[in-house]
C-alpha positions in Angstrom: -21.8 3.3 14.3 -21.5 7.1 14.4 -21.9 7.9 10.7 -21.3 6.6 7.2 -20.0 7.9 3.9 -21.5 6.7 0.6 -20.2 6.8 -2.9 -22.3 6.4 -6.1 -21.2 5.5 -9.6 -22.4 6.9 -12.9 -25.7 5.0 -12.8 -26.4 6.1 -9.3 -25.6 2.8 -7.6 -23.6 2.5 -4.4 -19.9 1.8 -5.0 -17.6 -0.2 -2.7 -14.2 1.3 -2.1 -11.1 -0.8 -3.0 -8.7 1.2 -0.9 -8.9 3.7 2.0 -6.7 6.1 3.9 -6.9 9.4 5.9 -4.9 12.6 5.6 -2.4 13.5 8.4 -4.9 15.9 10.0 -7.5 13.1 10.2 -10.3 15.3 8.9 -10.6 13.8 5.4 -11.1 10.2 4.1 -9.6 9.2 0.8 -11.2 6.2 -1.0 -10.1 4.5 -4.2 -12.5 3.2 -6.9 -12.3 2.2 -10.5 -10.6 5.1 -12.4 -11.3 7.6 -9.6 -10.8 8.4 -5.9 -13.0 10.4 -3.7 -12.4 12.7 -0.8 -14.9 12.7 2.1 -15.0 15.4 4.8 -15.6 13.5 8.1 -17.7 16.4 9.4 -20.2 15.8 6.6 -21.3 12.2 6.5 -23.6 10.9 3.8 -23.4 11.1 0.1 -21.4 14.3 -0.4 -17.8 13.9 -1.6 -15.3 15.4 -3.9 -14.8 13.1 -6.9 -11.4 13.0 -8.5 -11.4 11.2 -11.9 -8.0 9.6 -12.7 -9.1 8.7 -16.2 -12.4 9.9 -17.7 -12.8 6.8 -19.9 -11.0 3.6 -20.6 -9.5 5.1 -23.8 -8.6 8.5 -22.4 -5.2 9.4 -20.9 -4.8 9.0 -17.2 -4.5 6.5 -14.5 -6.7 3.6 -15.5 -7.9 0.6 -13.6 -8.8 0.1 -9.9 -7.1 2.4 -7.5 -5.8 -0.3 -5.2 -3.9 1.8 -2.6 -3.4 5.4 -1.5 -1.0 7.5 0.5 -1.5 11.1 1.6 0.6 13.8 3.2 0.0 17.5 3.6 1.0 18.3 0.0 0.2 15.4 -2.3 -1.8 12.2 -2.9 -0.2 9.1 -4.3 -2.4 6.5 -5.9 -1.5 3.0 -7.1 -3.6 0.9 -9.4 -4.0 -2.8 -10.3 -2.7 -1.9 -13.8 0.7 -1.1 -12.2 0.7 2.7 -12.5 1.6 5.2 -9.8 -0.1 8.6 -10.0 0.8 11.7 -8.1 -1.9 14.3 -7.4 -2.1 17.6 -5.5 -4.1 17.5 -2.2 -7.0 18.9 -4.2 -6.8 16.2 -6.8 -4.9 17.9 -9.7 -2.7 15.4 -11.6 1.0 16.1 -11.3 2.7 13.0 -12.8 1.9 9.4 -13.8 4.5 6.6 -14.2 4.4 2.9 -14.8 5.4 1.8 -11.3 5.3 -2.0 -11.6 4.7 -4.7 -14.2 1.9 -6.1 -12.1 -0.8 -4.8 -9.8 0.4 -2.4 -7.1 -0.8 -3.4 -3.6 0.8 -0.6 -1.5 2.2 2.9 -1.9 3.9 4.9 0.9 5.3 8.4 1.1 8.4 9.0 3.1 8.1 11.2 6.2 9.9 14.1 4.5 7.6 13.8 1.5 10.4 13.6 -1.0 10.1 9.9 -1.8 7.4 7.4 -2.7 7.6 3.6 -2.4 5.5 1.0 -4.2 5.2 -2.8 -3.8 3.2 -5.1 -6.1 1.8 -8.6 -6.2 3.8 -11.2 -8.0 6.9 -9.0 -8.0 10.0 -9.3 -5.9 10.9 -5.6 -5.9 9.8 -2.6 -3.9 10.7 0.5 -5.9 11.5 3.9 -4.6 11.2 7.2 -6.6 12.3 10.7 -5.9 9.1 12.8 -6.3 11.1 15.7 -7.6 12.2 13.6 -10.6 9.8 10.7 -10.7 9.7 10.5 -14.5 13.4 9.5 -14.5 12.6 6.2 -12.9 13.2 4.5 -9.6 16.3 5.5 -7.7 16.4 2.4 -5.5 14.8 -1.1 -5.2 14.5 -3.5 -2.3 14.4 -7.2 -2.8 11.8 -9.5 -1.2 10.1 -12.7 -2.2 6.5 -11.9 -3.3 5.6 -14.3 -6.1 1.9 -14.8 -5.3 -1.3 -12.6 -5.4 -1.1 -12.3 -1.6 -0.5 -8.8 -0.3 2.8 -8.3 1.5 3.1 -5.0 3.3 6.0 -2.8 4.3 6.5 0.1 6.7 8.9 3.0 7.1 10.6 4.2 10.2 9.7 7.6 11.7 12.7 9.3 10.1 12.4 7.3 6.9 15.9 5.9 7.1 14.8 2.3 7.3 12.2 0.1 5.6 10.8 -3.1 7.0 9.0 -5.5 4.6 7.2 -8.7 5.0 7.8 -11.5 2.5 7.0 -15.1 1.5 10.0 -16.6 3.3 8.8 -16.6 7.0 10.8 -13.5 8.0 11.0 -9.7 8.0 13.6 -7.8 6.1 15.0 -4.5 7.2 16.7 -2.2 4.6 18.7 1.0 4.8 16.7 3.4 2.6 19.7 5.5 1.7 21.9 2.7 0.5 19.3 0.1 -0.5 21.1 -2.6 1.6 19.6 -5.3 3.8 20.8 -4.6 7.3 18.8 -7.1 9.4 16.5 -10.1 9.2 13.9 -11.1 11.7 12.8 -14.8 11.7 10.2 -16.6 13.7 7.0 -17.3 11.8 6.3 -20.7 10.4 4.4 -19.4 7.3 4.6 -16.4 4.9 4.8 -13.1 6.7 2.1 -10.9 5.1 2.0 -7.8 7.3 4.3 -5.6 9.4 4.1 -2.3 11.3 6.6 -0.3 13.2 5.4 1.2 16.5 5.0 5.0 16.0 6.6 6.0 19.4 8.8 3.0 20.3 10.9 2.4 17.2 12.4 -0.9 18.4 9.0 -2.6 18.5 7.7 -4.2 15.3 4.5 -6.2 14.9 4.1 -8.8 12.1 1.4 -11.1 11.0 1.4 -14.4 9.2 -1.1 -16.6 7.6 -2.1 -18.4 4.4 -4.9 -20.7 3.3 -4.1 -24.2 2.2 -6.3 -27.0 0.8 -5.4 -30.6 1.5 -6.7 -31.7 -2.0 -7.1 -29.0 -4.6 -9.2 -31.4 -6.8 -11.8 -31.9 -4.1 -14.3 -29.1 -3.9 -15.3 -30.2 -0.4 -11.7 -30.2 0.8 -11.1 -28.9 4.3 -9.4 -25.5 4.3 -6.5 -25.2 6.7 -4.5 -22.2 7.9 -0.7 -22.0 8.3 0.9 -19.9 11.1 -2.2 -17.7 11.5 -0.7 -15.4 14.2 0.6 -12.0 15.2 4.0 -11.4 16.8 5.5 -8.3 18.4 9.3 -8.2 18.1 12.0 -6.2 19.9 14.6 -5.2 17.3 18.3 -5.4 18.0 18.4 -1.6 17.4 15.7 1.1 16.9 14.1 1.1 13.5 
């Protein structure tokens, strides 16, 4: 281990981060906590961080709940919470806008490569919503269908130019959408269990990696039941056309 970065709560106890990401320049770490996120400078390990409260108290206005996911570009920070809200902040932490993004807990947010759109997916919800950051208060401009009816995280990824979105789902396949039209243009099948993760290669856009796996119990009433795994694997795909 080269170094570590610590966060402390209001009673001076160490806090565990619920989400983590880095800025594009890779010189700052953004970590999500309950009603706040913190910015760490990687050149200054230890306790020092910039604390950005998203809501001062449970009753005050702001983004309440656990900050479950973060996405950062050169201009803004987007934070999703388990209470279903999406907050947009400046790179220094100043609040810009706050919307009710999903009816359930948000598990992933992503900014488009051009920085004009933000995408959000949630647990127990079959829609990935897309907003235009320039008019985010007017509501989603597009939605992308997938089967995500459990508490398991199902990830998605965007192509380098932002024109296509690949999402995992509960139905043993990957779905590819056109982000301009919101239409499904391709399906990739092969896993024998729910596909929970996916990632597009940053330099070879026709390569996609996906992961699959879920925990099953033979007898839910038996506390000593053996836990089994279904399709616990990772597959690299060669798409029919570049993503």
